[in-house]
C-alpha positions as CSV (number, residue, x, y, z in Angstrom):
1,M,0.0,-0.2,0.0
2,H,2.9,2.4,0.5
3,K,4.4,1.8,-2.7
4,S,1.1,2.4,-4.5
5,S,0.8,5.8,-2.6
6,W,4.2,6.6,-3.2
7,Q,3.8,6.0,-7.2
8,N,0.6,8.0,-7.2
9,R,2.4,11.1,-5.5
10,R,5.2,10.8,-8.0
11,H,2.4,10.5,-10.7
12,G,0.7,13.6,-9.3
13,R,4.2,15.6,-9.3
14,R,4.7,14.6,-12.6
15,S,1.2,15.7,-14.4
16,H,1.8,18.8,-12.4
17,S,4.9,19.5,-14.3
18,Q,3.4,18.9,-17.4
19,N,0.8,21.3,-16.7
20,P,1.8,24.7,-18.3
21,W,-0.2,26.5,-15.7
22,F,1.7,24.8,-12.9
23,R,4.8,25.6,-14.5
24,Q,4.3,29.0,-14.8
25,H,3.0,29.3,-11.1
26,G,6.0,27.8,-9.7
27,S,8.7,30.0,-11.9
28,N,6.7,33.1,-10.3
29,E,7.5,31.5,-7.0
30,R,11.1,30.9,-7.4
31,H,11.5,34.5,-9.1
32,N,9.8,35.8,-6.0
33,A,12.0,34.3,-3.5
34,E,15.2,35.2,-5.6
35,A,13.6,38.9,-5.3
36,Q,13.3,38.6,-1.5
37,Q,17.0,37.4,-0.8
38,S,18.6,39.9,-3.3
39,P,17.6,42.9,-1.1
40,R,19.4,41.2,1.9
41,H,22.5,40.5,-0.2
42,S,22.6,44.3,-1.4
43,S,23.0,45.5,2.2
44,H,26.4,43.8,2.5
45,C,27.6,44.7,-1.0
46,D,27.9,48.9,-0.2
47,D,31.3,49.0,-2.4
48,E,29.1,47.9,-5.7
49,A,27.4,51.5,-7.0
50,P,24.1,51.1,-9.1
51,S,24.3,52.3,-12.8
52,T,22.4,55.6,-13.7
53,S,19.9,53.6,-16.2
54,S,16.5,55.0,-16.6
55,G,15.0,51.7,-15.7
56,T,12.6,51.4,-12.4
57,A,11.3,48.7,-10.0
58,G,7.7,49.0,-11.4
59,S,8.2,47.3,-14.7
60,S,6.0,44.3,-15.5
61,S,8.9,41.8,-15.6
62,V,10.3,42.9,-12.1
63,P,8.3,43.0,-8.6
64,D,8.1,46.5,-7.0
65,L,10.0,46.3,-3.4
66,P,9.4,49.1,-1.1
67,G,12.4,51.0,0.1
68,Y,14.5,49.2,-2.7
69,Y,15.4,50.1,-6.3
70,Y,16.2,47.6,-9.0
71,D,18.9,48.1,-11.3
72,P,18.1,46.4,-14.8
73,E,22.0,46.5,-15.8
74,K,23.2,44.8,-12.7
75,K,20.2,43.2,-12.3
76,R,19.9,43.2,-8.6
77,Y,18.3,45.6,-6.0
78,F,19.8,48.4,-4.1
79,R,18.6,49.7,-0.9
80,L,17.0,53.4,-0.9
81,L,18.7,55.0,1.9
82,P,17.4,58.1,3.9
83,G,20.2,60.4,2.9
84,H,20.8,61.9,6.4
85,N,23.4,60.0,8.0
86,N,25.0,58.0,5.3
87,C,27.9,59.7,3.3
88,N,26.9,57.9,-0.3
89,P,23.0,58.0,0.0
90,L,20.9,56.3,-2.7
91,T,17.6,58.2,-3.0
92,K,14.8,58.5,-5.6
93,E,16.0,62.1,-5.8
94,S,19.6,61.3,-6.5
95,I,18.6,58.8,-9.1
96,R,16.3,60.9,-10.7
97,Q,19.0,63.6,-10.7
98,K,21.4,61.2,-12.1
99,E,19.3,60.3,-15.3
100,M,18.3,64.0,-16.0
101,E,22.2,64.6,-16.1
102,S,22.9,61.7,-18.5
103,K,20.1,63.0,-20.8
104,R,21.6,66.4,-20.5
105,L,24.8,65.3,-21.7
106,Q,23.5,63.3,-24.4
107,L,21.6,66.3,-25.9
108,L,24.7,68.6,-25.6
109,E,26.6,65.7,-27.5
110,Q,24.0,65.5,-30.1
111,E,24.0,69.2,-30.5
112,D,27.6,69.5,-30.8
113,K,28.0,66.5,-33.5
114,Q,24.7,67.9,-35.7
115,G,25.5,70.9,-37.1
116,K,22.4,71.4,-39.2
117,K,19.0,70.2,-38.0
118,I,15.8,70.0,-39.4
119,A,12.9,71.6,-37.3
120,R,10.0,70.2,-39.9
121,L,10.4,67.1,-41.9
122,G,10.6,68.0,-45.9
123,F,11.6,71.4,-45.3
124,N,15.5,72.4,-45.8
125,A,17.2,75.5,-47.2
126,S,17.0,73.8,-50.7
127,S,13.7,72.7,-50.5
128,L,12.5,75.7,-49.1
129,L,14.0,78.0,-52.2
130,Q,12.7,75.5,-54.6
131,K,8.9,75.9,-53.1
132,S,9.2,79.5,-53.1
133,K,10.3,79.9,-56.5
134,L,7.6,77.7,-57.8
135,G,5.0,79.9,-55.8
136,F,3.8,77.3,-53.5
137,L,4.7,79.7,-50.5
138,N,3.9,83.4,-50.2
139,V,6.6,86.0,-49.0
140,T,5.2,85.7,-45.5
141,S,5.4,82.0,-45.2
142,Y,8.9,81.9,-46.7
143,C,10.2,84.5,-44.2
144,R,8.6,82.4,-41.2
145,L,9.8,78.9,-42.4
146,A,13.3,80.8,-43.1
147,H,13.5,82.0,-39.6
148,E,12.4,78.6,-38.0
149,L,15.2,76.9,-40.3
150,R,18.0,79.3,-39.0
151,V,16.5,79.0,-35.2
152,S,17.1,75.1,-35.4
153,C,20.7,75.7,-36.7
154,M,21.8,78.2,-34.1
155,Q,25.4,77.3,-32.7
156,R,26.1,77.8,-29.1
157,K,29.4,80.2,-28.4
158,K,30.7,81.8,-25.3
159,V,30.6,85.6,-24.6
160,Q,33.5,87.0,-23.2
161,I,32.6,89.7,-20.6
162,Q,35.0,92.3,-19.8
163,S,34.7,94.2,-16.4
164,S,36.5,96.8,-14.2
165,D,36.4,94.1,-11.5
166,P,37.3,90.4,-13.0
167,S,37.2,88.9,-9.9
168,A,33.5,89.6,-9.6
169,L,32.9,88.1,-12.8
170,A,34.3,85.0,-11.6
171,S,32.1,84.7,-8.4
172,D,29.1,86.5,-9.1
173,R,26.1,84.3,-10.7
174,F,23.6,85.7,-13.3
175,N,20.0,85.8,-11.8
176,L,18.1,87.7,-14.3
177,I,18.9,89.2,-17.7
178,L,16.6,91.6,-19.4
179,A,17.2,93.3,-22.9
180,D,16.0,96.7,-24.0
181,T,13.7,97.6,-26.9
182,N,16.9,98.3,-29.2
183,S,18.5,95.3,-27.7
184,D,21.8,97.2,-27.3
185,R,21.9,96.9,-23.8
186,L,21.5,94.1,-21.4
187,F,20.1,94.6,-17.6
188,T,21.3,92.0,-15.4
189,V,20.8,91.1,-11.8
190,N,23.6,89.1,-10.1
191,D,23.8,87.1,-6.9
192,V,26.7,88.1,-4.8
193,K,28.6,85.5,-3.0
194,V,28.7,87.1,0.3
195,G,24.9,87.4,-0.1
196,G,22.6,89.9,-1.7
197,S,22.2,91.3,-5.3
198,K,23.8,93.8,-7.5
199,Y,23.1,95.3,-10.6
200,G,24.6,95.8,-14.2
201,I,24.3,96.8,-17.7
202,I,26.0,94.7,-20.6
203,N,26.8,97.0,-23.6
204,L,25.8,94.3,-26.6
205,R,27.3,96.8,-29.4
206,G,30.5,94.5,-29.5
207,L,28.9,91.2,-29.8
208,K,30.0,90.6,-33.5
209,T,31.5,87.3,-34.7
210,P,34.0,85.5,-34.4
211,A,34.8,87.3,-31.2
212,L,32.1,87.7,-29.1
213,R,32.9,90.3,-26.4
214,V,30.9,92.6,-24.3
215,H,31.7,95.1,-21.4
216,M,29.9,95.0,-18.3
217,H,29.1,98.4,-16.4
218,E,28.5,98.3,-12.9
219,N,27.4,100.7,-10.1
220,L,27.6,101.1,-6.8
221,Y,24.0,100.0,-5.9
222,F,23.8,96.9,-3.7
223,T,20.6,95.2,-1.8
224,N,20.4,92.5,0.4
225,R,17.1,91.9,-0.5
226,K,15.2,89.6,-3.1
227,V,14.3,91.4,-6.5
228,N,10.8,90.4,-7.4
229,A,10.4,91.8,-10.8
230,V,12.0,94.1,-13.4
231,C,11.0,95.9,-16.4
232,W,12.4,98.7,-18.7
233,A,10.8,102.2,-18.4
234,S,10.7,105.2,-20.6
235,L,10.6,108.2,-18.3
236,N,12.8,110.8,-19.9
237,H,13.1,108.7,-23.3
238,L,13.0,105.3,-24.5
239,D,14.5,102.8,-21.9
240,S,15.8,105.6,-19.6
241,H,15.4,104.0,-16.3
242,I,14.9,100.4,-14.9
243,L,11.8,99.7,-12.7
244,Y,12.7,96.8,-9.9
245,L,10.9,95.7,-6.9
246,L,12.3,95.0,-3.6
247,A,10.8,92.1,-1.7
248,E,9.9,93.0,2.0
249,E,12.7,91.9,4.5
250,T,12.0,91.1,8.3
251,L,14.6,91.3,10.9
252,Y,14.1,89.2,14.1
253,L,16.2,90.8,17.3
254,T,17.1,88.1,19.9
255,V,19.3,88.2,22.8
256,L,20.5,85.8,25.6
257,N,18.6,86.5,29.1
258,S,20.0,85.6,32.3
259,F,19.4,81.8,31.9
260,S,21.2,81.6,28.7
261,R,18.0,81.4,26.6
262,L,17.4,83.3,23.1
263,C,14.4,85.6,23.7
264,L,12.7,87.4,21.1
265,M,13.2,91.3,21.9
266,G,11.7,92.7,18.8
267,I,11.0,92.6,15.0
268,A,12.5,95.2,12.5
269,E,10.6,95.1,9.2
270,T,11.8,96.5,5.8
271,P,8.9,97.5,3.6
272,G,8.7,96.4,-0.1
273,C,9.5,99.1,-2.8
274,A,9.2,100.2,-6.3
275,T,12.5,101.9,-7.5
276,L,13.4,103.9,-10.4
277,L,17.2,103.5,-11.4
278,P,18.4,105.9,-14.1
279,A,20.4,103.7,-16.9
280,S,22.6,106.8,-17.1
281,L,24.2,106.0,-13.5
282,F,25.8,103.0,-15.0
283,V,28.9,104.7,-16.5
284,S,29.0,104.6,-20.3
285,S,26.0,102.5,-20.5
286,H,23.8,104.7,-22.8
287,P,25.6,106.3,-26.0
288,G,23.9,109.5,-25.6
289,G,25.9,110.3,-22.8
290,D,23.1,111.7,-20.6
291,R,23.9,113.1,-17.2
292,P,23.2,110.8,-14.2
293,G,19.5,111.2,-13.2
294,M,17.5,110.9,-9.9
295,L,17.0,107.6,-8.3
296,C,13.3,107.8,-7.3
297,S,11.6,105.2,-4.8
298,F,8.1,104.5,-4.0
299,R,7.1,102.4,-0.9
300,I,4.6,99.5,-2.0
301,P,4.5,96.6,0.3
302,G,3.9,93.2,-1.0
303,A,4.5,93.8,-4.8
304,W,4.9,90.6,-6.7
305,S,5.1,92.3,-10.4
306,C,5.2,95.4,-12.2
307,A,4.8,97.1,-15.4
308,W,5.6,100.3,-17.3
309,S,2.8,102.1,-19.3
310,L,3.6,103.4,-23.1
311,N,0.2,104.2,-23.7
312,I,-0.6,108.0,-24.0
313,Q,-3.5,107.5,-21.7
314,A,-1.3,106.5,-18.7
315,N,1.8,108.5,-19.7
316,N,4.7,108.3,-17.3
317,C,2.9,105.7,-15.1
318,F,3.7,102.1,-14.0
319,S,1.7,99.5,-12.1
320,T,2.3,97.1,-9.7
321,G,0.6,94.0,-8.6
322,L,0.1,93.3,-5.1
323,S,-1.9,90.7,-2.8
324,R,-5.4,91.2,-3.9
325,R,-4.9,94.6,-5.3
326,V,-3.3,96.4,-8.1
327,L,-1.8,99.9,-8.0
328,V,-1.3,102.3,-11.0
329,T,1.2,105.1,-10.0
330,S,2.0,108.4,-11.8
331,V,6.0,109.1,-11.6
332,V,5.2,112.8,-12.0
333,T,2.3,113.5,-9.5
334,G,2.7,110.7,-7.5
335,H,-1.1,110.2,-7.8
336,R,-2.3,106.3,-7.5
337,Q,-5.1,104.3,-8.6
338,S,-6.0,101.2,-6.6
339,F,-8.4,98.2,-8.1
340,G,-9.2,95.6,-5.8
341,T,-9.0,91.9,-6.9
342,S,-9.8,88.3,-5.6
343,S,-6.0,86.8,-5.7
344,D,-2.4,87.9,-5.7
345,V,-1.3,89.4,-9.0
346,L,1.8,87.8,-10.4
347,A,2.1,89.1,-14.2
348,Q,1.3,92.5,-15.7
349,Q,1.7,94.2,-19.1
350,F,-0.1,97.3,-20.7
351,A,-1.3,97.4,-24.3
352,L,-0.1,100.2,-26.4
353,M,-3.2,101.4,-28.3
354,A,-6.2,100.7,-25.9
355,P,-6.1,101.9,-22.4
356,L,-6.0,98.3,-20.8
357,L,-3.8,96.9,-18.4
358,F,-3.7,93.0,-18.4
359,N,-3.2,91.1,-15.2
360,G,-2.5,87.4,-14.4
361,C,-3.6,86.2,-11.0
362,R,-2.6,83.1,-8.5
363,S,-6.1,81.9,-8.8
364,G,-5.6,81.7,-12.9
365,E,-7.5,84.3,-13.6
366,I,-6.5,87.1,-16.4
367,F,-8.5,90.3,-16.4
368,A,-8.0,93.4,-18.0
369,I,-8.4,96.9,-16.5
370,D,-9.9,100.0,-18.3
371,L,-7.8,102.4,-17.4
372,R,-10.2,105.4,-18.0
373,C,-12.6,104.1,-15.1
374,R,-11.4,105.4,-11.7
375,N,-11.2,103.1,-8.9
376,Q,-14.2,103.8,-7.1
377,G,-16.4,103.2,-10.3
378,K,-17.6,99.8,-11.5
379,G,-17.3,97.7,-14.6
380,W,-13.5,98.4,-14.9
381,Q,-12.7,94.6,-15.5
382,A,-12.8,94.8,-19.3
383,T,-11.8,91.1,-20.1
384,R,-11.6,87.6,-18.1
385,L,-10.0,84.7,-18.8
386,F,-9.1,81.5,-16.9
387,H,-6.3,79.1,-16.7
388,D,-6.1,76.1,-14.1
389,S,-3.1,77.3,-12.3
390,A,-1.2,80.6,-11.4
391,V,-0.3,82.7,-14.1
392,T,3.2,83.6,-14.0
393,S,3.4,85.6,-17.4
394,V,1.4,87.9,-19.9
395,Q,2.3,88.9,-23.2
396,I,0.0,90.9,-25.6
397,L,0.6,90.6,-29.3
398,Q,1.2,93.7,-31.7
399,E,-2.4,94.0,-33.1
400,E,-3.9,93.7,-29.5
401,Q,-6.6,90.9,-30.5
402,C,-4.6,88.1,-28.9
403,V,-2.8,87.6,-25.6
404,M,-0.5,84.3,-24.5
405,A,0.0,83.6,-21.0
406,S,1.9,80.7,-19.2
407,D,1.2,79.4,-15.7
408,M,2.6,77.2,-12.9
409,A,1.2,73.9,-14.5
410,G,3.7,74.3,-17.7
411,T,0.7,75.5,-19.9
412,I,1.2,77.9,-22.5
413,K,-2.2,79.3,-24.3
414,L,-2.8,81.8,-27.3
415,W,-6.2,83.5,-26.4
416,D,-8.6,85.5,-28.7
417,L,-9.8,88.4,-26.9
418,R,-12.6,89.0,-29.1
419,T,-14.3,85.3,-28.7
420,T,-12.2,84.8,-25.2
421,K,-11.3,81.5,-26.2
422,C,-8.1,79.6,-26.6
423,I,-7.0,79.3,-30.1
424,R,-3.6,77.5,-29.7
425,Q,-1.6,75.5,-27.1
426,Y,2.1,75.2,-26.8
427,E,3.2,71.6,-25.4
428,G,6.1,70.7,-23.7
429,H,6.9,73.5,-21.1
430,V,7.7,72.3,-17.9
431,N,6.9,74.2,-14.6
432,E,5.6,73.1,-11.2
433,Y,6.0,76.3,-8.8
434,A,8.4,78.7,-10.5
435,H,7.6,82.2,-11.8
436,L,9.1,81.9,-15.0
437,P,8.7,84.5,-17.8
438,L,7.6,84.1,-21.4
439,H,9.1,85.5,-24.4
440,V,7.0,86.3,-27.4
441,H,8.7,87.7,-31.0
442,E,6.2,88.1,-33.5
443,E,8.9,89.3,-36.3
444,E,10.3,86.0,-36.2
445,G,7.3,84.1,-35.4
446,I,8.7,82.2,-32.6
447,V,7.8,81.6,-28.9
448,V,10.5,81.4,-26.3
449,A,10.3,79.8,-22.8
450,V,12.7,78.1,-20.1
451,G,11.1,75.4,-18.0
452,Q,12.0,74.3,-14.7
453,D,14.0,71.7,-16.0
454,C,16.5,74.0,-17.1
455,Y,15.5,73.2,-20.8
456,T,15.1,76.3,-23.5
457,R,12.3,75.5,-25.7
458,I,11.4,77.4,-29.0
459,W,7.8,76.9,-30.7
460,S,6.7,78.4,-33.7
461,L,3.9,81.0,-33.1
462,H,2.0,80.4,-36.1
463,D,1.2,76.6,-35.5
464,A,2.8,75.8,-32.1
465,Q,5.0,73.2,-33.5
466,L,8.3,72.6,-31.2
467,L,11.2,74.1,-33.3
468,R,14.2,73.1,-30.7
469,T,15.0,72.1,-27.2
470,I,18.2,73.8,-25.9
471,P,19.6,71.8,-22.9
472,S,21.7,73.8,-20.4
473,P,25.4,74.0,-20.5
474,H,25.5,73.4,-16.8
475,P,24.2,70.7,-14.8
476,T,20.6,70.8,-14.0
477,S,19.7,72.7,-10.4
478,K,16.6,74.5,-9.2
479,A,18.9,77.5,-8.5
480,D,20.8,77.4,-11.8
481,I,17.5,78.0,-14.2
482,P,18.9,80.1,-17.1
483,S,17.9,83.4,-18.1
484,V,17.5,84.2,-21.9
485,A,16.7,87.1,-24.1
486,F,15.9,86.5,-27.8
487,S,16.2,89.2,-30.2
488,S,16.2,90.2,-34.1
489,R,19.1,92.4,-34.0
490,L,21.4,91.6,-31.1
491,G,23.7,94.6,-30.4
492,G,21.4,97.1,-32.1
493,F,20.1,97.8,-35.6
494,Q,23.1,96.5,-37.2
495,G,22.9,92.9,-35.1
496,A,22.0,89.6,-36.3
497,P,19.2,87.9,-34.9
498,G,20.3,85.3,-31.7
499,L,19.5,84.2,-28.1
500,L,21.3,85.1,-25.4
501,M,21.7,82.7,-22.3
502,A,22.9,83.5,-18.9
503,V,23.6,80.7,-16.5
504,R,25.8,80.8,-13.5
505,Q,28.7,82.9,-14.1
506,D,28.6,82.4,-18.1
507,L,27.0,84.2,-21.0
508,Y,26.2,82.5,-24.1
509,C,25.2,83.6,-27.6
510,F,23.2,81.3,-30.1
511,S,23.3,83.4,-33.2
512,Y,22.0,82.5,-36.6
513,S,25.0,81.1,-38.7
């Protein structure tokens, strides 16, 4: 009887091994057992570092174990460490950072090797010229496509900056650059190594190939407060001043009491202000040789954004976006108009022909203020549009029939003001919480924006086609997001089109070849 039962058990195991379901179930059990052993083994192998591949533990063939990262190249698990008490921590953030850095280096290598790129399939220089001769393209379409083709072929070159203080150039980091209307000057905000910010103006008239040299003009103005917003102001003449906003500062005064404990003795607050800085204060910054002007400061607490008016109905006026309020201030008389809002105003721009001021709010609302209405009156909101996230930039197109806006969700939309509908959306922009600008250039038909991932993207204004993605020359970091300025005439009326990129201590030029 024992022999027959032993034969039955043996026959049962043979039938199970011949059944495909049991074969698959057994292999899965063995695979899970190996996966549970590999984490325990990985803790004893700290000398072997994981690779920087883009595989994750959540794939279909490998189970996802909490607290462990699976490396598909080494085919084993690595323990994710907290990152506080270990000299070589392996965290999800470090893995993601390595993957982004590997991707950035690959794109930089491709840009250096690939001299000519194609923004659109089927369009190169020869085909574009042939279609124009055959009459398939009108003059407007030909110029727009030619600009797109040249934008895709721009080459990166480093600009040599000359200054009276070379040591400061090696330590100060670019925080912001802003070109004037004629693109012959560049206002800069630099973060100083010891803390705080200082200002400068770069003369772009020496920006000519092959030797790209510019001169930095500095002044003695220095601030230890954050600069919230900057724009050029035309008070005496075009772009005669720079308008910038300084954030509020709170200093907590503490002392040691008799029991050797810190006690709060008082609070010193420095209110926020809007300052008009004459460009003539920077030595030889303006070719006209203006005499130094007067620095004007206006106490405006809690301002997020600013804009200067070139509209004749709001002459010599500037606006500031505050928490739940908009202020329009006359520089000459000091008179102010106040408009209450339901949210913080993060972006502003004046229209040139219509007496309107467009505002973008933290709530996602975009509205226009009719400047002819007084603050006590009703009906001053002329237009209302809505985004799903906080609006960080508002740009009005030349004919003032469309407005373009970007938000903190990475969405860029083109709105028709006549129908109050979105007519175009530009995909690919990356933003989660940063206050990032948007650059629109209708003459070349392009849109430029720098994402929070430190990539500069260029779209076609005409059909929202992504023309080019430019990686940062330096490793990706939240503190090193590039600041860019595009112009059709870099260095003045005789200059060539191109893109200027400032990151860390370096300035790069992407010029048309």
